[in-house]
N, C-alpha and C positions, 0 to 999 in steps of 0.2 A: 709681486703678486704671483701666487702659485698657478700652475696650469689648471688645477681644479677650480679655483675661483674664476679664472678667465672663461673656462668652459661653461660654468654656471651662468655667468653674465651673458655669454653668447646665446645660451639656451633660452634665457629669459627674453632677450631681444627678439629671437626668432619667434617665440610664442606670442609676444605682443604684436609683431607684424602679422602673424597668422590670424590673429583676431581681427585686425584691420581688413585682411583679405576676405574673411568671412562676412564682415559687414558690407563690403563692396558687393559681394555676391548676393546678399540678401536684398540690397537696394536695387540691384540689376533685375531681380525677379519681379520687382514691384512697379516697374515702369514700362510703358509702351512707347515712350519718347525715344526715337532712334538716336538723336543727338546726345541726350543724357545717358543713354545706354552705352554709347561709344566712349564717353568720358569715364563712366564708372568702370568699364571693362579695362581700359588702358591704365587707369589708376590701380585697379586690382593687380594687373600684371606687373607694373612697376614695383609695387610693394612686395609681391610674391618673389620677384627676382632677387630683391635685396634679402628677403628672408632665407632664400636658398643659399645665398652667400654665407650667411651666419651658420646655417646648417652644415655646409661643406667644410667651413673652417673648423667647426666643432668636431666633426667626425674625423678629420685629418689631423687634428690637434696642431695645425699650423695657423697661428693667429696673426701672422704678418703678411703672408702671401697666399694667394688662391691659385690652385691649379686650374687653368682654363680647359685643359683636356678633360678634367673631371667635371667641371662646373657647366660649361657651355651646352653639352647635350641635355643636361637637366632642365635648363631654362627654355631651350628650344622645344623640348617635349611639353613643357608646361604651357607655353604660348599656343602651340598647335592644339592642345587639349582644351584650353579655355575657349577657343573659337570653334571647337569641334570641326576643325578643318580637315578635309579629305585630301591632304597633300602629302607627297613623299619628300622626305628630307635627307640630304646627303651632307654629312658633317665630317670635316677633316680638320682637326685641331692639333697642332704640334704641342710638344711637352713644354708649355710656357707657363711661368708663374708671374702674376702681377700683384702689386700691393692692393690693399682693400679698396682705396678710393678709385683707382683706375679700373678695377674690376666692376665696381658699381657703374661707372660711366660707360664702359663697354657693354654691360648688361642692358642699360637703358637704351643705348643706340640699337642693339640687336632687337630689343622689344619693339621699338618704334618701327624699324625697317620691316621686320617679319609681319607685324600687325598690318602695316601699310600694304604689303604684298598680298596677304590673305584677303584683305578687303577689296583690292582693286585689280589684281593681276589675272585672276582666273574667273571671269564672269561666265556662267553657264558651263563650267568645266569642273570635273572632280578628279582630274588626273595630273594636276600641276606638280612641279618639282621645285623645291627651294634648296639651293646649295650654299653652304656656309663653310668658309675656310679661314683659318687663322694661322699665319706662319711668320717666322722670322725671315726678313729679307736682307737686312744688312746689320750685322752685329746686334745693336740694341734696338733696331727698328722693327716694328711689327706691321703686318698688313692684314686687315680684316676685310674679307670680301663676301658679299651676299648677292646671289644671282637667282633669278627666277626664269622660267620658260613661258611666262605669261604673255599678255597682249602687248606689253611694252608701253612706253610713254608716247602719246600722240606726237606726230612730227612737227606740229605747229607750236609745241611747247619748248621754251628756251630752257635747256638743261642747266644753265647757270642761274636761272631764276628760282632759287630754292623756295621762295614764298609760294610760287605757283604750284609747286609740287607738294606743299604741305609738310616740308621736311625742315622747318626752322629749328626745331629742337635738336635734330640730328646734327645739323650744321653747327649750332652753338656748342653742343657738347663736344664735338670733334675739335673745333678750333679753340674754344676757351678752356675746356677741361683737359683735353689731351694734347693741345697745341699741335694738332695734326691737320691733315688735309682730307677733303671729301671729293671724290670724283664719281660721276654718274655716266654710264655708257649704255647704249642700246645695242644688244647683240642677242637676237632670238629671245627677247625678253628684256629685262632691266638688270643692270649690273652695277652694284654699289661697291666702291673701293675706298677704304679708309686706311690711312697710313699715319703712324705716330711713333715717337721715340719713348721707350719705356722709362728713360731716365729724366724726362722733362718734369 
């Protein structure tokens, strides 16, 4: 299959996903139900992040691997804009390439965590900061860390009880799709650390 045909296919996929994003946006404007609005917003973001993967691949003409250094700032900006959040973001991503499937998984994890931070970490504040770092730590091992300077998790919450934190999907994606590990720490906010092997 020629690069032209592959590019055309990716372009069509991106357009189809963009239509879905628009539909989620329309539905969001028509409801006052907070729970439904939350579901529609996160669904919109998940779809948008995958659409941006196709867009990134098409523009770079690399259809097997995605540059995280190029891609991650795009989705972070999209998430912040969708929530109209007044937070500062500090992004540091090394020059790392991942295959398409792993990039989708990483994107979904980032979407869940940043969405969670925006909704819960900065009540009555407009000066919050979210730091996101992706780096190679040992040969083929990658560490994704996301930290906020928000209110942190209440001390009476068991950090090992992911269900209590509403992070079931993050845990499942990390362990089942990336075959990695998720660690949560409290340090002037909340600190999420995900480690995985690129070759799994």
